[in-house]
N, CA and C of each residue as an Amber inpcrd file, in Angstrom:
protein
   591
 -56.6260000  -3.5550000 -16.1540000 -55.9470000  -2.7370000 -17.1490000
 -56.8130000  -2.5840000 -18.3960000 -56.7990000  -1.3840000 -18.9580000
 -57.5100000  -1.1300000 -20.1930000 -56.4950000  -0.9590000 -21.3160000
 -56.9530000  -1.1420000 -22.5380000 -56.0290000  -0.9840000 -23.6650000
 -56.7840000  -0.6520000 -24.9350000 -56.0550000  -0.0580000 -25.8570000
 -56.5270000   0.1600000 -27.2170000 -55.5070000  -0.4770000 -28.1480000
 -55.9890000  -1.3350000 -29.0400000 -55.1010000  -1.9610000 -30.0170000
 -55.1820000  -1.1950000 -31.3290000 -54.0320000  -0.8790000 -31.9030000
 -53.9600000  -0.2030000 -33.1930000 -53.1650000  -1.0930000 -34.1320000
 -53.8000000  -1.5400000 -35.2000000 -53.1880000  -2.4660000 -36.1550000
 -52.7330000  -1.6920000 -37.3770000 -51.5120000  -1.9610000 -37.8520000
 -51.0060000  -1.2110000 -38.9970000 -50.0680000  -2.0110000 -39.8750000
 -49.9240000  -1.5620000 -41.1180000 -48.9370000  -2.1210000 -42.0330000
 -49.3570000  -3.3970000 -42.7320000 -48.5470000  -3.7980000 -43.7170000
 -48.8270000  -5.0000000 -44.4840000 -48.8300000  -6.2600000 -43.6210000
 -48.0240000  -6.2490000 -42.5570000 -47.9430000  -7.4090000 -41.6720000
 -48.9780000  -7.3490000 -40.5450000 -49.8120000  -6.3160000 -40.5820000
 -50.8680000  -6.1460000 -39.5720000 -50.3190000  -6.3070000 -38.1490000
 -49.3610000  -5.4730000 -37.8420000 -48.7380000  -5.5070000 -36.5190000
 -49.6350000  -4.8430000 -35.4810000 -49.6510000  -5.4170000 -34.3000000
 -50.4190000  -4.8570000 -33.1900000 -49.5740000  -3.8790000 -32.3860000
 -50.0790000  -2.6560000 -32.2490000 -49.5460000  -1.7250000 -31.2720000
 -50.6040000  -1.5270000 -30.1980000 -50.1810000  -1.2490000 -28.9850000
 -51.1310000  -1.1360000 -27.8770000 -50.9000000   0.1520000 -27.0850000
 -51.9980000   0.7790000 -26.6930000 -51.9710000   1.8210000 -25.6690000
 -52.5530000   1.1860000 -24.4160000 -51.7940000   1.1500000 -23.3360000
 -52.2820000   0.5140000 -22.1110000 -52.4020000   1.5540000 -21.0040000
 -53.4870000   1.4680000 -20.2360000 -53.7780000   2.4820000 -19.2230000
 -54.7580000   1.9090000 -18.2090000 -54.9490000   2.6090000 -17.1260000
 -55.8720000   2.1800000 -16.0790000 -57.2110000   2.9140000 -16.1600000
 -57.1640000   4.1670000 -16.5630000 -58.3880000   4.9670000 -16.6020000
 -58.1710000   6.1670000 -17.5130000 -59.2490000   6.6870000 -18.0620000
 -59.1810000   7.9180000 -18.8380000 -58.6710000   9.0430000 -17.9520000
 -57.8000000   9.8540000 -18.5010000 -57.2320000  10.9390000 -17.7200000
 -55.9900000  10.5560000 -16.9440000 -55.5980000   9.2880000 -17.0340000
 -54.4290000   8.8220000 -16.3050000 -53.1940000   8.7160000 -17.1930000
 -52.2720000   7.8790000 -16.7540000 -51.0380000   7.6580000 -17.4980000
 -51.1950000   6.4700000 -18.4440000 -50.2760000   6.3760000 -19.4100000
 -50.2970000   5.2330000 -20.3220000 -48.8850000   4.9190000 -20.7880000
 -48.7160000   3.7050000 -21.2730000 -47.5580000   3.3210000 -22.0630000
 -48.0560000   2.9540000 -23.4470000 -47.2260000   3.1440000 -24.4510000
 -47.4870000   2.6230000 -25.7890000 -46.5210000   1.4750000 -26.0330000
 -47.0540000   0.3400000 -26.4700000 -46.2340000  -0.8290000 -26.7710000
 -46.1880000  -1.0410000 -28.2850000 -44.9820000  -1.1010000 -28.8340000
 -44.7350000  -1.4700000 -30.2380000 -45.5190000  -0.6370000 -31.2690000
 -45.2860000   0.6580000 -31.3190000 -45.9350000   1.4630000 -32.3630000
 -45.2080000   1.2980000 -33.6990000 -45.6730000   0.3660000 -34.5220000
 -45.0080000   0.0990000 -35.7870000 -45.3690000   1.0930000 -36.8700000
 -46.5900000   1.6070000 -36.8000000 -47.1090000   2.4810000 -37.8540000
 -48.0320000   3.5270000 -37.2240000 -48.2870000   4.5940000 -37.9880000
 -49.3670000   5.5400000 -37.6630000 -49.2040000   6.2230000 -36.3070000
 -48.0860000   6.9080000 -36.1190000 -47.8750000   7.6230000 -34.8580000
 -49.0320000   8.5590000 -34.5370000 -49.5720000   9.2020000 -35.5620000
 -50.6660000  10.1560000 -35.3470000 -51.9160000   9.4800000 -34.7840000
 -52.1510000   8.2280000 -35.1820000 -53.3110000   7.4980000 -34.6410000
 -53.1660000   7.2730000 -33.1420000 -51.9570000   6.9510000 -32.7190000
 -51.7190000   6.7620000 -31.2860000 -51.9470000   8.0750000 -30.5380000
 -51.4280000   9.1570000 -31.0820000 -51.5850000  10.4590000 -30.4330000
 -53.0560000  10.8630000 -30.3580000 -53.7760000  10.6510000 -31.4490000
 -55.2030000  10.9890000 -31.4560000 -55.9680000  10.2060000 -30.3860000
 -55.6740000   8.9040000 -30.2910000 -56.3580000   8.0690000 -29.3000000
 -56.0290000   8.5010000 -27.8780000 -54.7720000   8.8420000 -27.6480000
 -54.3780000   9.2860000 -26.3130000 -55.0460000  10.6220000 -25.9530000
 -55.1650000  11.5200000 -26.9270000 -55.8260000  12.8030000 -26.6710000
 -57.2970000  12.5960000 -26.3440000 -57.9480000  11.6920000 -27.0800000
 -59.3660000  11.4230000 -26.8310000 -59.5960000  10.8850000 -25.4220000
 -58.6530000  10.0990000 -24.9310000 -58.7790000   9.5010000 -23.6050000
 -58.1000000  10.3380000 -22.5230000 -57.5340000  11.4980000 -22.9470000
 -56.8560000  12.4070000 -22.0130000 -55.7440000  11.6960000 -21.2390000
 -54.9560000  10.9140000 -21.9700000 -53.8960000  10.1270000 -21.3550000
 -52.5580000  10.8500000 -21.4500000 -51.7490000  10.6820000 -20.4210000
 -50.3920000  11.2150000 -20.3810000 -49.4150000  10.0630000 -20.5790000
 -48.6500000  10.0910000 -21.6810000 -47.7770000   8.9630000 -22.0070000
 -46.5110000   8.9860000 -21.1570000 -46.1830000   7.8240000 -20.5770000
 -44.9860000   7.6790000 -19.7560000 -43.8050000   7.1500000 -20.5520000
 -44.0810000   6.4460000 -21.6600000 -42.9820000   5.9090000 -22.4330000
 -43.4570000   4.9830000 -23.5360000 -42.5420000   4.6690000 -24.4400000
 -42.7770000   3.7270000 -25.5310000 -42.0030000   2.4580000 -25.2090000
 -42.7080000   1.3520000 -25.0570000 -42.1060000   0.0740000 -24.6880000
 -41.9880000  -0.8070000 -25.9210000 -40.7990000  -1.3050000 -26.2000000
 -40.5710000  -2.1160000 -27.3900000 -40.2750000  -3.5620000 -27.0080000
 -41.0470000  -4.4840000 -27.6020000 -40.8050000  -5.9050000 -27.3460000
 -39.5860000  -6.4050000 -28.0890000 -39.2540000  -5.7800000 -29.2370000
 -38.0560000  -6.1400000 -30.0070000 -37.8200000  -5.0870000 -31.0870000
 -36.7400000  -5.2510000 -31.8430000 -36.2730000  -4.1730000 -32.7150000
 -36.8560000  -4.1640000 -34.1200000 -37.6170000  -5.1670000 -34.5460000
 -38.0570000  -5.2400000 -35.9410000 -38.9090000  -4.0410000 -36.3460000
 -38.7540000  -3.6430000 -37.6200000 -39.3420000  -2.3950000 -38.0980000
 -40.8670000  -2.3670000 -37.9880000 -41.5160000  -3.5150000 -38.1830000
 -42.9790000  -3.5090000 -38.1190000 -43.4940000  -3.2720000 -36.6960000
 -42.5770000  -3.2130000 -35.7260000 -42.9490000  -2.8960000 -34.3460000
 -42.3470000  -1.5830000 -33.8640000 -41.4410000  -1.0300000 -34.6560000
 -40.7360000   0.1910000 -34.2270000 -40.8170000   1.3350000 -35.2360000
 -41.4910000   1.1150000 -36.3650000 -41.4690000   2.0790000 -37.4580000
 -41.9900000   3.4640000 -37.1170000 -42.9070000   3.5630000 -36.1650000
 -43.4770000   4.8690000 -35.8040000 -42.8590000   5.4490000 -34.5300000
 -41.8390000   4.7790000 -34.0070000 -41.2730000   5.2110000 -32.7250000
 -40.7020000   6.6230000 -32.7970000 -39.8710000   6.8920000 -33.7980000
 -39.2160000   8.2030000 -33.8710000 -40.2400000   9.3320000 -33.9580000
 -41.2560000   9.1380000 -34.7840000 -42.2910000  10.1690000 -34.9320000
 -43.0990000  10.3180000 -33.6390000 -43.4500000   9.2180000 -33.0060000
 -44.2210000   9.2820000 -31.7640000 -43.4040000   9.9300000 -30.6550000
 -42.1210000   9.6210000 -30.6030000 -41.2360000  10.2420000 -29.6080000
 -41.1450000  11.7450000 -29.8450000 -41.0850000  12.1290000 -31.1260000
 -41.0250000  13.5410000 -31.4840000 -42.3060000  14.2670000 -31.0830000
 -43.4550000  13.6220000 -31.2900000 -44.7470000  14.2520000 -30.9990000
 -45.0500000  14.3360000 -29.5120000 -44.5140000  13.4010000 -28.7370000
 -44.8970000  13.3060000 -27.3250000 -43.7590000  13.6070000 -26.3550000
 -42.5350000  13.6370000 -26.8540000 -41.3660000  13.8930000 -26.0100000
 -41.2930000  12.9090000 -24.8410000 -41.4730000  11.6230000 -25.1580000
 -41.4350000  10.5980000 -24.1120000 -40.2710000   9.6390000 -24.3610000
 -39.8210000   8.9410000 -23.3410000 -38.6760000   8.0370000 -23.4910000
 -39.0420000   6.7320000 -24.2010000 -38.0370000   6.1460000 -24.8600000
 -38.1670000   4.8680000 -25.5410000 -37.4200000   3.8120000 -24.7300000
 -38.0810000   2.6730000 -24.5020000 -37.5220000   1.5730000 -23.7120000
 -37.2340000   0.3760000 -24.6180000 -36.0260000  -0.1950000 -24.5030000
 -35.6790000  -1.4020000 -25.2560000 -34.7040000  -2.2380000 -24.4330000
 -34.7740000  -3.5610000 -24.5850000 -33.8410000  -4.4460000 -23.8920000
 -32.4430000  -4.2900000 -24.4960000 -31.4330000  -4.3910000 -23.6620000
 -30.0460000  -4.1830000 -24.1100000 -29.6490000  -5.1570000 -25.2260000
 -30.2550000  -6.3530000 -25.2660000 -29.8800000  -7.3460000 -26.2630000
 -30.2280000  -6.9730000 -27.6880000 -31.1340000  -6.0070000 -27.8750000
 -31.5300000  -5.5830000 -29.2190000 -30.8990000  -4.2610000 -29.6530000
 -30.1120000  -3.6480000 -28.7920000 -29.5660000  -2.3210000 -29.0970000
 -28.6860000  -2.3200000 -30.3380000 -27.9300000  -3.3860000 -30.5560000
 -27.0210000  -3.4360000 -31.6870000 -27.7100000  -3.5190000 -33.0270000
 -28.9830000  -3.9560000 -33.0360000 -29.7290000  -4.1240000 -34.2830000
 -30.6680000  -2.9580000 -34.5630000 -30.8500000  -2.0880000 -33.5880000
 -31.8320000  -1.0020000 -33.7040000 -31.1270000   0.3130000 -34.0210000
 -31.6150000   1.0190000 -35.0190000 -30.9720000   2.2560000 -35.4590000
 -31.5140000   3.5040000 -34.7640000 -32.6240000   3.3690000 -34.0450000
 -33.2480000   4.5330000 -33.4330000 -32.6740000   4.8750000 -32.0700000
 -33.2580000   5.8910000 -31.4660000 -32.8320000   6.3500000 -30.1390000
 -33.5030000   5.5240000 -29.0500000 -32.7300000   5.0940000 -28.0760000
 -33.2570000   4.4070000 -26.8940000 -32.8690000   5.2250000 -25.6730000
 -33.8550000   5.5380000 -24.8460000 -33.6200000   6.3630000 -23.6630000
 -33.4560000   5.5400000 -22.3920000 -34.1620000   4.4050000 -22.3210000
 -34.1120000   3.5470000 -21.1380000 -33.7840000   2.1270000 -21.5920000
 -32.6970000   1.5830000 -21.0830000 -32.2870000   0.2260000 -21.4340000
 -32.8840000  -0.7390000 -20.4090000 -33.6910000  -1.6690000 -20.9120000
 -34.3700000  -2.6150000 -20.0210000 -33.5280000  -3.8700000 -19.8080000
 -33.8060000  -4.5320000 -18.6920000 -33.2190000  -5.8360000 -18.4320000
 -34.2700000  -6.7180000 -17.7690000 -34.0100000  -8.0020000 -17.7690000
 -34.9600000  -8.9670000 -17.2160000 -35.2840000  -8.6400000 -15.7560000
 -36.5730000  -8.6760000 -15.4350000 -37.0000000  -8.4380000 -14.0610000
 -37.3010000  -6.9870000 -13.7340000 -37.0020000  -6.0820000 -14.6320000
 -37.2670000  -4.6530000 -14.4000000 -38.7680000  -4.4350000 -14.2070000
 -39.1550000  -3.5750000 -13.2790000 -40.5560000  -3.2910000 -12.9840000
 -40.9010000  -1.8830000 -13.4610000 -41.9840000  -1.7840000 -14.2230000
 -42.4830000  -0.4970000 -14.7060000 -43.8380000  -0.2420000 -14.0640000
 -44.0420000   0.9500000 -13.5250000 -45.2780000   1.2690000 -12.8130000
 -46.2500000   2.0170000 -13.7170000 -47.5010000   1.5710000 -13.7100000
 -48.5460000   2.2440000 -14.4770000 -49.7730000   2.4340000 -13.5810000
 -49.8280000   3.5640000 -12.9110000 -50.9770000   3.8930000 -12.0570000
 -51.3760000   2.7200000 -11.1670000 -50.4370000   2.2960000 -10.3360000
 -50.6670000   1.2540000  -9.3350000 -50.7420000  -0.1630000  -9.9000000
 -50.4020000  -0.3350000 -11.1520000 -50.2300000  -1.6870000 -11.6960000
 -48.8010000  -1.8200000 -12.1780000 -48.1990000  -2.9550000 -11.8440000
 -46.8130000  -3.1730000 -12.2250000 -46.7190000  -4.0120000 -13.4900000
 -45.8270000  -3.5940000 -14.3780000 -45.4570000  -4.3820000 -15.5580000
 -44.0570000  -4.9130000 -15.3240000 -43.8880000  -6.2210000 -15.4410000
 -42.5630000  -6.8130000 -15.2840000 -41.9880000  -7.1580000 -16.6480000
 -40.7520000  -6.7750000 -16.8690000 -40.0540000  -7.0980000 -18.1110000
 -39.5140000  -8.5230000 -18.0110000 -39.8920000  -9.3620000 -18.9720000
 -39.4220000 -10.7470000 -19.0070000 -38.6310000 -10.9520000 -20.2950000
 -37.3510000 -11.2490000 -20.1610000 -36.4950000 -11.4640000 -21.3310000
 -36.7990000 -12.8360000 -21.9360000 -37.2600000 -12.8290000 -23.1970000
 -37.6170000 -14.0720000 -23.8880000 -36.9310000 -14.1170000 -25.2560000
 -35.6130000 -14.3180000 -25.2920000 -34.9060000 -14.3530000 -26.5750000
 -35.3320000 -15.5480000 -27.4210000 -35.0830000 -15.4150000 -28.7080000
 -35.4530000 -16.4660000 -29.6530000 -35.8300000 -15.8590000 -30.9820000
 -36.8470000 -15.0050000 -30.9690000 -37.2110000 -14.2580000 -32.1790000
 -36.1360000 -13.2080000 -32.4590000 -35.7230000 -12.5020000 -31.4170000
 -34.5350000 -11.6390000 -31.4620000 -33.7610000 -11.8680000 -30.1710000
 -32.5290000 -11.3730000 -30.1450000 -31.6800000 -11.5690000 -28.9670000
 -32.2470000 -10.8570000 -27.7400000 -32.8160000  -9.6760000 -27.9570000
 -33.3130000  -8.8900000 -26.8220000 -34.8210000  -8.8480000 -26.7080000
 -35.5020000  -9.8310000 -27.2870000 -36.9590000  -9.8610000 -27.2180000
 -37.4570000  -9.9620000 -25.7880000 -38.5290000  -9.2310000 -25.4810000
 -39.1050000  -9.2650000 -24.1400000 -40.6220000  -9.3890000 -24.2090000
 -41.1870000  -9.8280000 -23.0970000 -42.6300000  -9.7700000 -22.8650000
 -42.8630000  -8.8420000 -21.6800000 -44.0530000  -8.2540000 -21.6170000
 -44.4320000  -7.3790000 -20.5100000 -45.6010000  -8.0210000 -19.7650000
 -45.3710000  -8.3780000 -18.5110000 -46.3340000  -9.1500000 -17.7170000
 -46.9870000  -8.2680000 -16.6620000 -48.3150000  -8.1610000 -16.7130000
 -49.0940000  -7.4420000 -15.6990000 -49.7740000  -8.4820000 -14.8140000
 -49.1710000  -8.7560000 -13.6720000 -49.6510000  -9.8370000 -12.8090000
 -51.0590000  -9.5700000 -12.2760000 -51.3120000  -8.3300000 -11.8950000
 -52.6170000  -7.9850000 -11.3190000 -53.7530000  -8.2450000 -12.3090000
 -53.5260000  -7.9280000 -13.5780000 -54.5520000  -8.1160000 -14.6080000
 -54.4570000  -9.4730000 -15.3060000 -53.4360000 -10.2550000 -14.9640000
 -53.2250000 -11.5870000 -15.5460000 -53.1460000 -11.5400000 -17.0670000
 -52.2870000 -10.6700000 -17.5660000 -52.0900000 -10.5900000 -19.0140000
 -50.6320000 -10.2930000 -19.3310000 -50.2380000 -10.6990000 -20.5380000
 -48.8580000 -10.5220000 -20.9960000 -48.8710000 -10.0280000 -22.4420000
 -48.0760000  -9.0080000 -22.7090000 -47.8460000  -8.5620000 -24.0790000
 -46.6040000  -9.2900000 -24.5770000 -46.7810000 -10.1460000 -25.5920000
 -45.7390000 -11.1070000 -25.9470000 -44.9400000 -10.7480000 -27.1970000
 -45.2480000  -9.6220000 -27.8440000 -44.5040000  -9.2870000 -29.0500000
 -44.5800000 -10.4170000 -30.0670000 -43.4240000 -10.7850000 -30.6370000
 -43.3950000 -11.8780000 -31.6060000 -42.7820000 -13.1410000 -31.0310000
 -42.8230000 -13.2830000 -29.7040000 -42.3440000 -14.5280000 -29.1000000
 -43.3700000 -15.6330000 -29.2870000 -44.6110000 -15.3790000 -28.9000000
 -45.6600000 -16.3890000 -29.0320000 -46.9680000 -15.7350000 -29.4670000
 -47.6570000 -16.4090000 -30.3800000 -48.9700000 -15.9670000 -30.8610000
 -50.0090000 -16.9950000 -30.4220000 -51.2500000 -16.7990000 -30.8670000
 -52.2990000 -17.7280000 -30.4330000 -52.0750000 -19.1470000 -30.9570000
 -51.6580000 -19.2980000 -32.2300000 -51.5310000 -20.6510000 -32.7860000
 -50.1330000 -20.9800000 -33.3020000 -49.1570000 -20.1150000 -33.1050000
 -47.7840000 -20.4540000 -33.4830000 -46.8000000 -19.5880000 -32.7150000
 -45.5140000 -19.7200000 -33.0640000 -44.4540000 -18.9670000 -32.4060000
 -43.7940000 -18.0180000 -33.3990000 -43.0270000 -17.0680000 -32.8820000
 -42.2840000 -16.1650000 -33.7450000 -41.1920000 -16.9090000 -34.4990000
 -40.8900000 -16.4500000 -35.6940000 -39.8580000 -17.0990000 -36.5040000
 -38.4820000 -16.8790000 -35.8890000 -37.5930000 -17.8110000 -36.1260000
 -36.2590000 -17.7500000 -35.5310000 -35.1590000 -17.7610000 -36.5960000
 -35.5360000 -17.5820000 -37.8690000 -34.5660000 -17.6900000 -38.9600000
 -34.0340000 -16.3380000 -39.4220000 -34.3840000 -15.2650000 -38.7390000
 -33.8570000 -13.9560000 -39.0890000 -32.5000000 -13.7470000 -38.4020000
 -31.8690000 -12.6020000 -38.6570000 -30.4490000 -12.4220000 -38.3540000
 -30.0630000 -12.7550000 -36.9080000 -30.8040000 -12.2580000 -35.9340000
 -30.4240000 -12.5360000 -34.5480000 -31.4210000 -13.4640000 -33.8540000
 -32.1200000 -14.2690000 -34.6580000 -33.0090000 -15.2760000 -34.0930000
 -32.2380000 -16.5290000 -33.7000000 -32.8560000 -17.3300000 -32.8260000
 -32.2040000 -18.5570000 -32.3620000 -33.2580000 -19.5860000 -31.9860000
 -33.3470000 -20.7020000 -32.7450000 -34.2890000 -21.7650000 -32.3660000
 -34.0260000 -22.3030000 -30.9570000 -32.7470000 -22.4200000 -30.5980000
 -32.4090000 -22.9540000 -29.2790000 -32.8810000 -22.0200000 -28.1640000
 -32.6760000 -20.7190000 -28.3570000 -33.1040000 -19.7590000 -27.3310000
 -34.6240000 -19.6610000 -27.2770000 -35.2820000 -19.7890000 -28.4330000
 -36.7410000 -19.7980000 -28.4420000 -37.2680000 -20.9930000 -27.6570000
 -36.7000000 -22.1600000 -27.9030000 -37.1380000 -23.3500000 -27.1630000
 -36.9560000 -23.1650000 -25.6640000 -35.8360000 -22.5730000 -25.2670000
 -35.5950000 -22.3370000 -23.8490000 -36.5920000 -21.3440000 -23.2640000
 -36.9010000 -20.2730000 -24.0170000 -37.8770000 -19.2880000 -23.5340000
 -39.2530000 -19.9170000 -23.3550000 -39.6290000 -20.7830000 -24.2970000
 -40.9300000 -21.4480000 -24.1940000 -40.9490000 -22.4130000 -23.0210000
 -39.9280000 -23.2330000 -22.9180000 -39.9210000 -24.2940000 -21.9090000
 -39.7270000 -23.7570000 -20.4920000 -38.8140000 -22.8010000 -20.3510000
 -38.4400000 -22.3390000 -19.0100000 -39.2690000 -21.1650000 -18.5100000
 -39.9340000 -20.4390000 -19.4100000 -40.6790000 -19.2460000 -18.9860000
 -42.1650000 -19.3630000 -19.3170000 -42.4790000 -19.4430000 -20.6010000
 -43.8780000 -19.3290000 -21.0100000 -44.7010000 -20.5340000 -20.6030000
 -44.1180000 -21.7210000 -20.6070000 -44.8780000 -22.9100000 -20.1980000
 -45.2460000 -22.8860000 -18.7170000 -44.6320000 -21.9900000 -17.9670000
 -44.9570000 -21.8740000 -16.5410000 -46.1390000 -20.9210000 -16.2880000
 -46.6040000 -20.2260000 -17.3400000 -47.7390000 -19.3320000 -17.1770000
 -49.0240000 -20.1280000 -17.0180000 -49.8860000 -19.6770000 -16.1160000
 -51.1380000 -20.3870000 -15.8270000 -52.1420000 -20.2390000 -16.9660000
 -53.0940000 -21.1570000 -17.0130000 -54.0590000 -21.2040000 -18.1150000
 -54.9100000 -19.9420000 -18.2430000 -55.1360000 -19.2320000 -17.1370000
 -56.0210000 -18.0640000 -17.1980000 -55.2830000 -16.7680000 -17.5230000
 -54.0010000 -16.8460000 -17.8210000 -53.2570000 -15.6690000 -18.2800000
 -53.5670000 -15.4370000 -19.7530000 -53.8890000 -14.1980000 -20.1040000
 -54.1910000 -13.8340000 -21.4880000 -52.9520000 -13.2460000 -22.1370000
 -52.6440000 -13.7100000 -23.3580000 -51.5340000 -13.1440000 -24.1000000
 -52.0620000 -12.1870000 -25.1780000 -51.3540000 -11.0750000 -25.3250000
 -51.6460000 -10.0820000 -26.3670000 -50.4080000 -10.0030000 -27.2610000
 -50.4450000 -10.6740000 -28.4080000 -49.2520000 -10.7910000 -29.2420000
 -49.0530000  -9.6220000 -30.1980000 -47.9050000  -9.6550000 -30.8970000
 -47.5620000  -8.6100000 -31.8420000 -48.3110000  -8.6940000 -33.1590000
 -48.9430000  -9.8230000 -33.4190000 -49.7880000 -10.0100000 -34.6010000
 -50.9420000 -10.9220000 -34.2060000 -52.0950000 -10.7100000 -34.8020000
 -53.2200000 -11.6030000 -34.5510000 -53.9520000 -11.3000000 -33.2590000
 -54.8330000 -12.2240000 -32.8990000 -55.7350000 -12.0060000 -31.7740000
 -55.1690000 -12.5140000 -30.4580000 -55.7080000 -11.9660000 -29.3750000
 -55.3450000 -12.4250000 -28.0420000 -56.0090000 -13.7660000 -27.7460000
 -55.4890000 -14.4470000 -26.7470000 -56.0880000 -15.7040000 -26.2750000
 -55.5060000 -15.9940000 -24.9010000 -56.0710000 -16.9630000 -24.2090000
 -55.4700000 -17.3460000 -22.9330000 -54.5420000 -18.5470000 -23.1240000
 -53.7830000 -18.8470000 -22.0880000 -52.8200000 -19.9340000 -22.1850000
 -53.4990000 -21.3020000 -22.3070000 -54.7260000 -21.4100000 -21.8350000
 -55.4700000 -22.6580000 -22.0400000 -55.6600000 -22.9160000 -23.5330000
 -55.9750000 -21.8520000 -24.2940000 -56.1150000 -21.9530000 -25.7550000
 -54.7790000 -22.3440000 -26.3730000 -53.6920000 -21.6930000 -25.9340000
 -52.3580000 -22.0050000 -26.4520000 -52.0520000 -23.4820000 -26.2580000
 -52.3450000 -23.9920000 -25.0780000 -52.0100000 -25.3850000 -24.7670000
 -52.8830000 -26.3800000 -25.5350000 -53.9300000 -25.8750000 -26.1340000
 -54.7920000 -26.7630000 -26.9200000 -54.5120000 -26.6680000 -28.4230000
 -54.2110000 -25.4680000 -28.9180000 -54.1780000 -25.2580000 -30.3650000
 -52.8170000 -24.8500000 -30.9340000 -51.8710000 -24.4350000 -30.1040000
 -50.5950000 -23.9430000 -30.6260000 -49.6280000 -25.1120000 -30.7960000
 -49.5700000 -25.6470000 -32.0150000 -48.7920000 -26.8570000 -32.2610000
 -47.2880000 -26.6340000 -32.1040000 -46.7930000 -25.4560000 -32.4580000
 -45.3610000 -25.1900000 -32.2890000 -44.9840000 -25.1340000 -30.8130000
 -45.8380000 -24.5580000 -30.0020000 -45.6410000 -24.5450000 -28.5550000
 -45.6680000 -25.9770000 -28.0160000 -46.6380000 -26.7560000 -28.4260000
 -46.7900000 -28.1190000 -27.9330000 -45.6190000 -29.0050000 -28.3510000
 -45.0760000 -28.7480000 -29.5250000 -43.9250000 -29.5470000 -29.9930000
 -42.7050000 -29.3600000 -29.0910000 -42.5980000 -28.1510000 -28.4840000
 -41.4660000 -27.8820000 -27.5910000 -41.6960000 -28.4230000 -26.1960000
 -42.8900000 -28.2210000 -25.6690000 -43.1340000 -28.6320000 -24.2740000
 -43.4780000 -30.1130000 -24.1550000 -43.7340000 -30.7470000 -25.3060000
 -43.9030000 -32.2020000 -25.3050000 -45.2390000 -32.6980000 -24.8000000
 -46.2840000 -31.8870000 -24.9940000 -47.6140000 -32.3230000 -24.5660000
 -48.4890000 -32.6700000 -25.7660000
């Protein structure tokens, strides 16, 4: 899988364009800012957008969704658990285990509540990578003290889902740099505090 990362806003949120090849299809993940930048990049790569995938409802990840949807006429995907907190239009309601196809690569929706009620990760098994939103970063975890956050649900998501990911899986978070799970297991103290290693 190929991707372009677009960073925007005061919180330096990561948005991603993911695709297999120039001239093919793409998804956009978490366009928080600069809808025009995403469109320009897609035009340069001659990509046809299939949809906007949202890891959660927070504005720094969804701020450019309405404009991007207007410019591209593509559907917006969000997990049902975040619908009550999101003011924008959602065209496709996601649930855990849902499979999204991207030019012969499958993305699996994994429900990982904690940062928000409907937070999800997108797992590409063939490429061994996961887009984690604000669930887990390279050296810490997403905060759980906002309105629909839950420390208990975050701990469960880490222990029951993310700790089962193999060391060679690369995570692409909503802020900061990517890393593999081997790095997480060595340097992410909040993760280690939950899994007890």
